[in-house]
FIGU-147345 format. One record per residue (C-alpha): residue number from 0; chain; x, y, z. Coordinates in steps of 0.001 Angstrom, whole numbers, plus 500000, padded with zeros to 6 digits. Layout:
! residues N
  pos  unit      xx      yy      zz
  NUM     A       X       Y       Z
...
This chain:
! residues 768
  pos  unit      xx      yy      zz
    0     A  500000  500000  500000
    1     A  501327  503447  499115
    2     A  501161  506635  501116
    3     A  498758  507968  498488
    4     A  496358  505112  499132
    5     A  496554  505625  502891
    6     A  495857  509346  502554
    7     A  492868  508489  500402
    8     A  491364  506944  503529
    9     A  491624  510229  505443
   10     A  488359  512093  505880
   11     A  489385  514817  508334
   12     A  492318  517003  509253
   13     A  491988  518059  512869
   14     A  493927  520607  514829
   15     A  493885  523317  517453
   16     A  494937  525987  514978
   17     A  492494  528834  514751
   18     A  494982  530688  512549
   19     A  495059  530502  508776
   20     A  497882  527930  508810
   21     A  495640  524872  509269
   22     A  493345  526109  506508
   23     A  496238  526639  504102
   24     A  497655  523195  504928
   25     A  494225  521700  504304
   26     A  494000  523535  500972
   27     A  497089  521656  499815
   28     A  495418  518333  500615
   29     A  492257  519436  498803
   30     A  494185  519595  495544
   31     A  494555  515800  495554
   32     A  492043  514647  498157
   33     A  488933  516838  497783
   34     A  486857  514822  500273
   35     A  489025  515881  503241
   36     A  487449  518341  505664
   37     A  488751  520343  508637
   38     A  487818  519728  512247
   39     A  489153  522386  514574
   40     A  489410  520868  518004
   41     A  491609  521049  521068
   42     A  491492  517289  521347
   43     A  494530  515649  519786
   44     A  494344  511872  519471
   45     A  494256  508984  517028
   46     A  490773  508885  515504
   47     A  489554  506768  512560
   48     A  490087  508354  509147
   49     A  491628  511421  510729
   50     A  495064  513010  510810
   51     A  495726  515435  513628
   52     A  497892  518336  512532
   53     A  499743  520057  515353
   54     A  502754  522029  516456
   55     A  504761  520645  519347
   56     A  504082  523681  521519
   57     A  500337  523042  521215
   58     A  500594  519580  522771
   59     A  500185  518837  526444
   60     A  502765  516653  528134
   61     A  500348  513728  527973
   62     A  499777  514257  524257
   63     A  503502  514403  523596
   64     A  503936  511037  525296
   65     A  500992  509562  523398
   66     A  501848  510917  519960
   67     A  505598  511419  519709
   68     A  508529  509000  519894
   69     A  511395  509561  522305
   70     A  514683  511110  521222
   71     A  513385  513578  518670
   72     A  515886  516166  517347
   73     A  515397  519846  518165
   74     A  513924  520550  514711
   75     A  511672  517989  513091
   76     A  508541  517041  511194
   77     A  506903  513824  512338
   78     A  504462  511897  510152
   79     A  502622  508777  511282
   80     A  499798  507128  509326
   81     A  498405  503615  508907
   82     A  496371  501822  506245
   83     A  493093  503160  507663
   84     A  494087  506789  507343
   85     A  494698  507283  511060
   86     A  497697  509335  512053
   87     A  499307  512605  512967
   88     A  501470  515283  511406
   89     A  503447  517259  513979
   90     A  506109  519921  513408
   91     A  508445  521472  515945
   92     A  507943  524888  514305
   93     A  505107  526345  512196
   94     A  507474  527271  509367
   95     A  508258  523622  508607
   96     A  504669  522528  508247
   97     A  503398  523984  504980
   98     A  506559  523318  503027
   99     A  506623  519729  504253
  100     A  503006  519153  503242
  101     A  503822  520374  499747
  102     A  506825  518028  499687
  103     A  504700  515174  500980
  104     A  502104  515641  498259
  105     A  504635  516007  495445
  106     A  507493  513667  496385
  107     A  506379  511051  498901
  108     A  503018  509739  497702
  109     A  504449  506731  495869
  110     A  506399  505507  498895
  111     A  505201  502386  500690
  112     A  503156  502915  503840
  113     A  505439  500645  505849
  114     A  507929  503360  506801
  115     A  505113  505583  508096
  116     A  503039  503125  510145
  117     A  505297  503467  513180
  118     A  506082  507095  512439
  119     A  508840  508710  510413
  120     A  510948  511677  511466
  121     A  512191  514291  508991
  122     A  514932  516560  510316
  123     A  515477  519781  508326
  124     A  519050  520258  507162
  125     A  519028  523849  508455
  126     A  517124  525124  511475
  127     A  516104  528299  509671
  128     A  516268  529525  506106
  129     A  515588  533239  506233
  130     A  515202  535569  503292
  131     A  517767  538380  503279
  132     A  516631  541148  500900
  133     A  513524  539763  499237
  134     A  513840  541112  495723
  135     A  510220  540542  494673
  136     A  508218  540908  497865
  137     A  509726  543986  499516
  138     A  512550  545449  497468
  139     A  512749  546903  493956
  140     A  511073  543880  492342
  141     A  507834  544408  494281
  142     A  506588  546432  491278
  143     A  507255  543551  488871
  144     A  504454  543172  486359
  145     A  501858  540588  487357
  146     A  503347  539782  490771
  147     A  501002  537647  492889
  148     A  502164  537962  496503
  149     A  500040  535039  497696
  150     A  501480  532481  495293
  151     A  504919  533955  495859
  152     A  504640  533421  499623
  153     A  503382  529885  499051
  154     A  506434  529288  496885
  155     A  508711  530490  499678
  156     A  507113  527936  502011
  157     A  507361  525228  499360
  158     A  511061  525874  498890
  159     A  511855  525524  502568
  160     A  512087  529149  503638
  161     A  511212  529814  507267
  162     A  511468  533600  507799
  163     A  510490  536365  505393
  164     A  510782  540149  505303
  165     A  507481  541986  505007
  166     A  508342  545709  505219
  167     A  508110  546873  501628
  168     A  506917  550308  500602
  169     A  503340  550651  499402
  170     A  504411  552862  496486
  171     A  507004  552476  493709
  172     A  509322  555059  495291
  173     A  510079  556419  498738
  174     A  508936  559916  499659
  175     A  512547  561170  500004
  176     A  513352  564055  497645
  177     A  516502  565866  496623
  178     A  517915  568476  494254
  179     A  517398  568068  490526
  180     A  519764  565568  488948
  181     A  520397  563735  492218
  182     A  519744  559995  492448
  183     A  520110  559640  496202
  184     A  516329  559320  496821
  185     A  516476  556012  494917
  186     A  518451  554476  497756
  187     A  515558  554977  500173
  188     A  513250  552755  498125
  189     A  514668  549478  499401
  190     A  515146  548279  503002
  191     A  512785  551005  504341
  192     A  513378  552198  507902
  193     A  510947  551983  510804
  194     A  509872  555599  510392
  195     A  508400  554793  506990
  196     A  505636  552775  508675
  197     A  504919  554359  512058
  198     A  505728  557567  513912
  199     A  506709  558230  517508
  200     A  505895  561156  519734
  201     A  509267  562607  518683
  202     A  508826  562640  514886
  203     A  505034  562802  514526
  204     A  504049  564801  511458
  205     A  507408  564558  509683
  206     A  505990  562113  507120
  207     A  502421  562331  505732
  208     A  500011  560038  507507
  209     A  498622  558700  504215
  210     A  502139  557649  503221
  211     A  502772  555829  506500
  212     A  499331  554235  506303
  213     A  499907  552870  502788
  214     A  503278  551423  503767
  215     A  501948  549905  506980
  216     A  499054  548366  505083
  217     A  501460  546722  502626
  218     A  503526  545398  505533
  219     A  500456  543988  507303
  220     A  499224  542304  504132
  221     A  502598  540619  503686
  222     A  502633  539561  507340
  223     A  499182  538007  506972
  224     A  500402  536008  503982
  225     A  503466  534869  505927
  226     A  501201  533782  508779
  227     A  498978  531874  506344
  228     A  501911  529736  505259
  229     A  503521  529397  508678
  230     A  506471  531689  507964
  231     A  507855  534124  510529
  232     A  507469  537735  509337
  233     A  510225  540232  510018
  234     A  511917  543432  508887
  235     A  514960  544452  506864
  236     A  515861  548107  507304
  237     A  518768  550417  506742
  238     A  519209  552051  510157
  239     A  519820  554519  511682
  240     A  518576  556216  508532
  241     A  518604  559889  507640
  242     A  515562  561995  508471
  243     A  514267  565157  506758
  244     A  516012  568400  507646
  245     A  512658  569609  508917
  246     A  513213  567439  511980
  247     A  516461  569214  512861
  248     A  514806  572598  512481
  249     A  512761  571502  515471
  250     A  515442  569507  517326
  251     A  518841  570911  516234
  252     A  520694  569262  519124
  253     A  519591  565766  518089
  254     A  521558  565880  514836
  255     A  523653  562737  514449
  256     A  526032  561631  511716
  257     A  526205  562792  508145
  258     A  525538  559553  506292
  259     A  525102  560388  502600
  260     A  527605  559415  499938
  261     A  529227  562775  499165
  262     A  529670  561863  495502
  263     A  526155  560552  494879
  264     A  524201  563182  496824
  265     A  523903  566926  496310
  266     A  522777  567850  499805
  267     A  523971  566633  503218
  268     A  521746  564108  504976
  269     A  521863  563373  508676
  270     A  520337  560852  511014
  271     A  519390  561334  514647
  272     A  522098  560883  517242
  273     A  521270  557481  518698
  274     A  523467  558239  521704
  275     A  520776  560538  523072
  276     A  518198  558820  525323
  277     A  515336  560640  523629
  278     A  516294  559148  520271
  279     A  516659  555677  521742
  280     A  513183  556092  523244
  281     A  511942  557159  519796
  282     A  513208  553914  518268
  283     A  511805  551815  521113
  284     A  508429  553486  520691
  285     A  508413  552879  516937
  286     A  509299  549188  517146
  287     A  506686  548600  519825
  288     A  504080  550535  517877
  289     A  504804  548448  514810
  290     A  504691  545210  516790
  291     A  501343  546083  518292
  292     A  500101  546156  514705
  293     A  501877  542855  513892
  294     A  502629  541054  517174
  295     A  504206  538025  515517
  296     A  507063  539978  513911
  297     A  510009  537763  514722
  298     A  513116  539667  513708
  299     A  514617  542894  512507
  300     A  517587  542694  510170
  301     A  519619  545933  510259
  302     A  521897  546880  507404
  303     A  523883  550067  507795
  304     A  526614  552471  506661
  305     A  525131  552650  503178
  306     A  522020  553896  501352
  307     A  521262  556778  503687
  308     A  522092  555045  506969
  309     A  525043  554861  509319
  310     A  526226  554650  512904
  311     A  527968  557620  514454
  312     A  531763  557652  514456
  313     A  532090  554260  512775
  314     A  535078  554107  510490
  315     A  533153  553128  507378
  316     A  530818  556083  507142
  317     A  531173  557767  503760
  318     A  532641  560945  505184
  319     A  534678  559320  507947
  320     A  534147  559219  511692
  321     A  531540  561846  512540
  322     A  528381  562232  514556
  323     A  526643  564014  517386
  324     A  528296  565618  520359
  325     A  527445  562985  522955
  326     A  529710  560060  522082
  327     A  533186  561435  521359
  328     A  533800  564682  523242
  329     A  537310  565280  521997
  330     A  539680  563669  519561
  331     A  540877  560294  520745
  332     A  542938  557610  519111
  333     A  541333  555274  516603
  334     A  541035  552310  518979
  335     A  539147  554279  521619
  336     A  536773  555816  519074
  337     A  536162  552351  517633
  338     A  535300  551069  521109
  339     A  532837  553916  521717
  340     A  531273  553573  518264
  341     A  530950  549797  518533
  342     A  529402  549977  521989
  343     A  526992  552634  520713
  344     A  525824  550315  517935
  345     A  525410  547431  520364
  346     A  523387  549676  522685
  347     A  521087  550559  519785
  348     A  520579  546889  518922
  349     A  519868  546135  522555
  350     A  517271  548888  522897
  351     A  515371  547597  519871
  352     A  515606  543996  521066
  353     A  514459  544794  524597
  354     A  511512  546858  523386
  355     A  510417  544214  520867
  356     A  510749  541236  523207
  357     A  508253  542839  525567
  358     A  505665  541945  522914
  359     A  507266  538899  521279
  360     A  509802  537178  523568
  361     A  511298  535340  520565
  362     A  512162  538529  518643
  363     A  515746  538764  517341
  364     A  517980  541550  516034
  365     A  520300  540711  513121
  366     A  523034  542732  511457
  367     A  525742  542172  508865
  368     A  529367  542702  509745
  369     A  530927  544060  506546
  370     A  530024  547652  507369
  371     A  531724  547456  510767
  372     A  535256  546783  509597
  373     A  536573  549437  511982
  374     A  534538  548118  514908
  375     A  534439  544442  513967
  376     A  535944  543007  517137
  377     A  533831  545240  519397
  378     A  530573  544171  517719
  379     A  531554  540509  517613
  380     A  532535  540541  521259
  381     A  529250  542137  522296
  382     A  526925  539632  520648
  383     A  524735  537757  523080
  384     A  521232  536345  523403
  385     A  519091  537209  520366
  386     A  521651  539619  518863
  387     A  522597  537834  515650
  388     A  524711  538383  512564
  389     A  524556  537323  508922
  390     A  527690  537085  506865
  391     A  529544  535556  503954
  392     A  532471  534789  506232
  393     A  533424  535281  509870
  394     A  537102  535598  508975
  395     A  536223  538420  506605
  396     A  537122  542014  507486
  397     A  535147  544703  505751
  398     A  534201  543879  502179
  399     A  537355  541918  501307
  400     A  536238  538375  500509
  401     A  538661  535746  501884
  402     A  537550  533178  499289
  403     A  538739  532854  495693
  404     A  536879  532047  492497
  405     A  536995  528235  492098
  406     A  538555  528442  488613
  407     A  540599  531625  488971
  408     A  542616  531789  492154
  409     A  543640  535359  491330
  410     A  540043  536548  491744
  411     A  538621  537213  495195
  412     A  535933  539768  494308
  413     A  533161  537180  494282
  414     A  529642  537911  495445
  415     A  528659  536756  498915
  416     A  527208  533260  499014
  417     A  526955  532883  495232
  418     A  527990  529980  492978
  419     A  531625  531046  493208
  420     A  531883  530885  497018
  421     A  532299  527152  497268
  422     A  534825  526630  500056
  423     A  534481  526859  503819
  424     A  537595  527780  505782
  425     A  538085  525668  508901
  426     A  538677  528879  510874
  427     A  534972  529728  510499
  428     A  533741  526858  512695
  429     A  535043  527779  516143
  430     A  533970  531405  515678
  431     A  530321  530758  514871
  432     A  530049  527945  517394
  433     A  531340  530237  520144
  434     A  528815  532908  519126
  435     A  525943  530424  519153
  436     A  526903  529267  522650
  437     A  525975  532779  523870
  438     A  522432  532432  522510
  439     A  523110  534376  519324
  440     A  522910  532981  515806
  441     A  525125  533241  512735
  442     A  523399  532994  509358
  443     A  525648  532357  506369
  444     A  524777  533858  503020
  445     A  523389  531581  500393
  446     A  522620  533229  497053
  447     A  521115  531084  494314
  448     A  518645  533446  492664
  449     A  517316  535998  492182
  450     A  519503  538873  493358
  451     A  523197  538216  493896
  452     A  524240  536776  490534
  453     A  522925  537192  486980
  454     A  520449  539907  488072
  455     A  517834  540720  486841
  456     A  517443  537400  484984
  457     A  515003  534875  486407
  458     A  515356  531120  486764
  459     A  518900  530499  485532
  460     A  519533  526765  486195
  461     A  522640  525549  488049
  462     A  521327  522759  490305
  463     A  524545  520886  491106
  464     A  526317  524091  492116
  465     A  523301  524840  494306
  466     A  523612  521468  496002
  467     A  527362  521845  496498
  468     A  526949  525055  498491
  469     A  524258  523456  500658
  470     A  526366  520385  501341
  471     A  529438  522477  502139
  472     A  527575  524583  504679
  473     A  525774  521649  506274
  474     A  528804  519408  506703
  475     A  530576  522289  508449
  476     A  527844  522549  511049
  477     A  526042  525653  509765
  478     A  522518  525801  511212
  479     A  521135  529007  509716
  480     A  520902  530303  506144
  481     A  520408  533881  504993
  482     A  519245  533517  501411
  483     A  519927  536643  499387
  484     A  517029  537592  497156
  485     A  514284  535140  498105
  486     A  512701  532985  495420
  487     A  511019  533556  492031
  488     A  507307  534061  491339
  489     A  506128  530574  490267
  490     A  504023  531999  487430
  491     A  507180  533461  485921
  492     A  509593  530625  486754
  493     A  507580  527388  486710
  494     A  510736  525222  486614
  495     A  512857  526633  489417
  496     A  515338  523773  489572
  497     A  517829  525489  491909
  498     A  515185  525883  494586
  499     A  513831  522424  493843
  500     A  517247  521185  494930
  501     A  517055  523434  497983
  502     A  513648  522154  499147
  503     A  514739  518534  498695
  504     A  517920  519051  500653
  505     A  516149  520866  503479
  506     A  513725  517968  504049
  507     A  515645  514953  502769
  508     A  519351  515752  502648
  509     A  520368  512107  502150
  510     A  518654  511930  498786
  511     A  521391  512112  496153
  512     A  521549  515002  493733
  513     A  521295  512562  490817
  514     A  518065  511152  492216
  515     A  516654  514637  492816
  516     A  517388  515830  489289
  517     A  516324  512634  487553
  518     A  513021  512377  489407
  519     A  512282  516062  488760
  520     A  513025  515750  485056
  521     A  510869  512630  484753
  522     A  507903  514528  486206
  523     A  507976  516780  483164
  524     A  509068  514561  480247
  525     A  509902  511056  479108
  526     A  513118  509198  479922
  527     A  514882  510052  476664
  528     A  514174  513770  476883
  529     A  515013  513892  480582
  530     A  518537  512689  479836
  531     A  518899  515521  477335
  532     A  517848  518076  479935
  533     A  520234  516684  482553
  534     A  523108  516816  480081
  535     A  522253  520406  479134
  536     A  522188  521447  482798
  537     A  525594  519888  483447
  538     A  527089  521524  480368
  539     A  525638  524930  481222
  540     A  527018  524682  484762
  541     A  530505  524086  483376
  542     A  530135  527386  481525
  543     A  528692  529226  484513
  544     A  531601  528086  486655
  545     A  533970  529581  484089
  546     A  532490  533066  484294
  547     A  535162  535349  485813
  548     A  532661  537873  487276
  549     A  534018  540958  485554
  550     A  532474  543211  488222
  551     A  530516  542375  491368
  552     A  528475  545521  490731
  553     A  527599  544651  487137
  554     A  526590  541089  488010
  555     A  523987  542348  490493
  556     A  522186  545687  490898
  557     A  524547  547527  488567
  558     A  523320  545663  485508
  559     A  520072  547582  485899
  560     A  521394  550750  487546
  561     A  523793  551450  484709
  562     A  521421  550323  481957
  563     A  523866  547824  480494
  564     A  521217  546391  478171
  565     A  520041  549833  477065
  566     A  523045  552154  476820
  567     A  524945  551844  473554
  568     A  528487  550475  473638
  569     A  530184  552958  471320
  570     A  533812  554111  471087
  571     A  533125  557582  472482
  572     A  529861  557904  474365
  573     A  529972  561700  474303
  574     A  529904  561674  470491
  575     A  526227  560770  470827
  576     A  524233  564028  471124
  577     A  522723  564505  474571
  578     A  519171  564464  473224
  579     A  519791  560976  471827
  580     A  521213  559744  475141
  581     A  518332  560916  477294
  582     A  516221  557799  476702
  583     A  518577  555788  478905
  584     A  520461  558422  480922
  585     A  517219  559761  482409
  586     A  516717  556385  484087
  587     A  520275  555537  485050
  588     A  520955  555383  488764
  589     A  523772  557846  488334
  590     A  524610  561524  488570
  591     A  525851  563947  485921
  592     A  529510  563812  486991
  593     A  529791  560062  487583
  594     A  532568  558828  485262
  595     A  530526  555668  484632
  596     A  528451  557790  482268
  597     A  531348  557694  479805
  598     A  533692  555023  481200
  599     A  532478  551481  481875
  600     A  535529  550732  484030
  601     A  534624  553322  486671
  602     A  531878  554101  489161
  603     A  532161  557322  491180
  604     A  535681  557088  492672
  605     A  535867  553286  492344
  606     A  537758  551412  489660
  607     A  535524  548494  488698
  608     A  538035  546872  486405
  609     A  541274  547604  484563
  610     A  542280  547196  480906
  611     A  544615  544341  481856
  612     A  541935  542504  483807
  613     A  539352  543208  481111
  614     A  541556  541693  478435
  615     A  541908  538539  480511
  616     A  538195  538424  481350
  617     A  537170  538570  477690
  618     A  539501  535678  476875
  619     A  538200  533645  479800
  620     A  534609  534173  478702
  621     A  535412  533307  475085
  622     A  537316  530168  476066
  623     A  535535  528874  479162
  624     A  531984  530191  479175
  625     A  530406  530787  475776
  626     A  531431  527450  474185
  627     A  529761  525559  477047
  628     A  526612  527674  476973
  629     A  526386  527304  473193
  630     A  526753  523553  473565
  631     A  524050  523397  476240
  632     A  521668  525383  474026
  633     A  522431  523107  471032
  634     A  521697  520044  473161
  635     A  518263  521407  474039
  636     A  517421  522643  470537
  637     A  518331  519372  468837
  638     A  515752  517311  470709
  639     A  512379  516918  469021
  640     A  510081  517332  471984
  641     A  507005  519284  473018
  642     A  507873  519229  476727
  643     A  507349  522831  477941
  644     A  510287  522600  480330
  645     A  512730  522204  477433
  646     A  511505  525369  475711
  647     A  511590  527197  479048
  648     A  515152  526199  479873
  649     A  516329  526959  476338
  650     A  515076  530538  476558
  651     A  516632  531046  480004
  652     A  520022  529740  478887
  653     A  519862  531962  475808
  654     A  519080  534917  478068
  655     A  522062  534013  480244
  656     A  524220  533815  477109
  657     A  523094  537317  476087
  658     A  523790  538611  479596
  659     A  527285  537128  479586
  660     A  528003  538378  476056
  661     A  527179  541877  477278
  662     A  529544  541403  480230
  663     A  532208  540135  477830
  664     A  531706  543152  475583
  665     A  532088  545522  478525
  666     A  535489  543940  479088
  667     A  536402  544354  475404
  668     A  535221  547979  475488
  669     A  537489  548787  478448
  670     A  540435  546951  476918
  671     A  539974  548573  473506
  672     A  539252  552188  474450
  673     A  542138  552341  476921
  674     A  544368  550457  474523
  675     A  543591  552894  471705
  676     A  544169  555943  473880
  677     A  547440  554613  475290
  678     A  548799  553317  471989
  679     A  551874  555140  470690
  680     A  551812  553962  467076
  681     A  549296  553794  464245
  682     A  549226  549989  463938
  683     A  548297  549512  467601
  684     A  545612  552179  467368
  685     A  544196  550477  464301
  686     A  544211  547096  466058
  687     A  542314  548420  469069
  688     A  539835  550295  466893
  689     A  539106  547124  464889
  690     A  538619  545220  468145
  691     A  536140  547883  469245
  692     A  534253  547619  465966
  693     A  534127  543813  466184
  694     A  532774  544123  469721
  695     A  530048  546546  468606
  696     A  528978  544198  465819
  697     A  528893  541399  468358
  698     A  526747  543415  470748
  699     A  524376  544439  467950
  700     A  523902  540769  467103
  701     A  523433  540065  470805
  702     A  520697  542732  470983
  703     A  518927  541205  468005
  704     A  519001  537786  469665
  705     A  517634  539334  472842
  706     A  514741  540971  470989
  707     A  513817  537549  469580
  708     A  513783  536132  473112
  709     A  511216  538726  474143
  710     A  509028  537538  471275
  711     A  509043  534034  472779
  712     A  506490  535187  475349
  713     A  508460  533657  478223
  714     A  509343  535986  481112
  715     A  513058  535570  481663
  716     A  513826  538972  483196
  717     A  512164  540980  485967
  718     A  510405  543971  484389
  719     A  508020  546546  485802
  720     A  504850  547820  484162
  721     A  504601  550699  486659
  722     A  506917  552898  484603
  723     A  510658  552570  484217
  724     A  512739  553311  487336
  725     A  516495  553512  487936
  726     A  516186  550281  489922
  727     A  514200  548252  487370
  728     A  513951  547892  483633
  729     A  510509  548621  482256
  730     A  508359  546548  479919
  731     A  509553  548903  477173
  732     A  512997  547260  477199
  733     A  512559  545643  473728
  734     A  511774  549053  472223
  735     A  514855  550571  473816
  736     A  517032  547773  472436
  737     A  516082  548918  468935
  738     A  517238  552467  469768
  739     A  520438  551052  471200
  740     A  521166  549138  468006
  741     A  520631  552252  465905
  742     A  523086  554305  467953
  743     A  525745  551610  467857
  744     A  525436  551352  464086
  745     A  525619  555123  463726
  746     A  528782  555510  465834
  747     A  530712  552321  465126
  748     A  533428  554204  463214
  749     A  534134  556852  465870
  750     A  537564  556915  467475
  751     A  537660  555487  471029
  752     A  537933  558217  473647
  753     A  537258  558948  477326
  754     A  537629  562377  478876
  755     A  539619  561579  482026
  756     A  538687  565010  483402
  757     A  534987  564199  483061
  758     A  534294  564466  486810
  759     A  535734  567939  487166
  760     A  534304  569174  483863
  761     A  530767  568015  484606
  762     A  530898  569106  488247
  763     A  531370  572660  487010
  764     A  528339  572506  484705
  765     A  524826  573670  485658
  766     A  522683  570740  486751
  767     A  519835  571509  484338
C-alpha cells in the first residue's frame, strides 16, 4: 500500500489551529484529496480516518507522550499514518509545516506505507532559512508586472524558507526628495526604515500620515500572507537612517552623523544621534508601535553604513568618523573611538531587542558585519542572546572576501554566498560555534537566485552548484541560512530547479543530487528527453563556473542601475548628442559627473576593472563560458520534443548567454578604448579600433538575439509595468534595444575616447 492510498482513507484534518495555517495546509490536501474536511478541536488523538495536525508547543505533556517517539531532534517534522488513514502530522515549528506538506504531496506519495506506520521523522538540514533582501516581495522587484504575493509566499514555504521580510513600501518610490539631477532618493526605496511605517511622539508629522498608512498596510498584508503559510514575518531596514532636515529645524541638538555618499548626493543628509536617550526612546516606541500592529514579527535585520544610513563615528561612514556631540567629546585615538562607536551600535541593537521582546519574547535583532570593519571586534565581542549576525564569512574584514573564484585563484571579488563561494575555511567553525553558545545565531549567506548573481534574469539553472553550496555549509555545522534575494514568482519561473534542489535538501538531505534531478526531470518529460535536459544542465554549469565575474556591481544591481542592456556600447559615448542619450540616461541610477556615464571601468571614485583585467576576462569568457553555453543550448534545441520545460530552459540559457556576452563586451570595450588611447603607434591604434568595431557588431547581434527572446512570450527577466525606474527595467525594454542598436550602428566608426577630466568638467556645469 502506498502513502497515496493511505491518505485516500483520510476524511478529516483536525487541529487546534484557529489561525490561517491549518486552513492553508488543508488547501494543499484538497488539491489531491477533495473529500478531506477540517475539524478544529483542542482534542489531539488517534481517531479513525483522521490526521491530527499540530505544532509541538500546542501539545500537552500527555499528548507528547501519546503521539511522539522519544529522542526527537530539536527541529523535526513527524508523520505517522496507517492503512486506515489514522495518524498525525506534527512539526516542531510552524514554518516547517506547509513546506513539508507540499513536499509530501509532490514527492512522497508513491512511497510504501510501511515506513510511516510506526512514524517517520524528517529533520530539516538547516534550522532556519531566512530571506535576506527579498527582491520581489519587499525590494525593487515588488513592482514587477503581474506579481502575485500570495502564490509567491506559498512558493517560499514550498522551497523551505522559514522567515520572510514583510516591510516593503506601498508605492514604487520612497517619499525622500533631493535636488534636481540627484539619484540619492532612489536608495531609500529598498530596506525602508521603521519611520516609513509608524511615527513616535518625537517625529510625529514629519511624514504624511497617508504615506505611512499605505506602507503599513502593505507590511500587514505581507505579514498576513506569511502567517497563512507558517512563515515568521520580520523586517529588513537600513538604520539609523537619515531623516528630513525639517526634523532638525525643530530639534537641532539631536543631529547625528552625516551619512550620505558625498559623491552621489547633492545635499547633506543626517540621522538622529542614537546616543541621546530621547532618540533611543523614539526607536523603542516605533518598534513597539509596529509590533502592536503585527505582534508576531520575529526579527529585525539591520543593514547600515550605506544607502542613507550609518552609525555615528564608525570608520566606514562615507565621510569618515563623525556624529553628534554625545559620544566622542574630543579627539581620541582610533582604537578608543572604535570602542565607543561599537558599543553605541550594540546599545542601539539592545534597545530595539528589549523593546520588541516585551511583545514577542522570541524577537531577534540581526546585522551584517561588513560595514563594521573598523569596529568588527567590538561588535563581535558584544553579541549575546538574540543579537545575531549574517555574513559571507566570519574571517572576513570589511568587504574583502577571503575566498577565491573556484577556477581563477587570482580573483577574490566574488559575490557573497553565490555559485563562486564554494569553500568553507576551517577557521569559520570555532567562531560561529562560540557565538551560538551565547544564545546568538550566525546565518551564512546563500545566494542562488534571484539577486546576487545574473540579476535581473530569472530562473537560471545551476542545480549541482546549488547542492554543492548546501552540502558544504551543512557538513561544516552551519545551522542558519540567509538567502539573498528570496525565490522567484512561480508563474514566471515554473521550473525553478535550483530551489527544487534546495527544498529537497532541506527535508531529505540524504537523497542524492542525481536522484533529485532525475526524478524532477521525469515529472515533466519522458526518459529520453530527461537525459537531454540533465546533460544540458551539466554543460551549462561548466560554463557558469567559468564566468570570471568581471564586476561584482555589474553582476547584480549595477546591471540595471547602469542600463547595460540599454546604453549603447560605442567608442566615444559623448559623440552621441545629449538628446539621443536621454532615453537611457534619464533612468540611470547615476549623477551627471559620475565617470561611469562615459567610462564602463569606473563608478564614482571606484575602479571596477582595469584594461589588463578586462583583456583577461574577455579571453576567459570566450574560452571557458560561451562554448559551454552554446553547447548546452544546442543540446536542448536538437531534441524533438514538446515538453514545455525544454523550451523554458532553452530561453533562460539563451538569456544568460546574452547577459554574459554583454559582460564580455564591457570587458572588450574597456580593453579597447584604453588600449587605443594609450597606443603610441598607428598599427596599435588600428588594432584596438578594429577590436572595438568587432565588439560593437557582436553586441548588435546580441541585441537582436535578445529581441527575439522577448518575442518568445516567456518571462526571463524581471520587468516593471509601473513605469521605468532607475532600479528596474521597464516593459519597454525591447523598444529601447532597437534604439540602442541604431546608435551603435551610427557611431561604430568613431575613434575610442574617454575624457579623464569628466568628473571635474561636469561638476562645474549647471545641473539643468
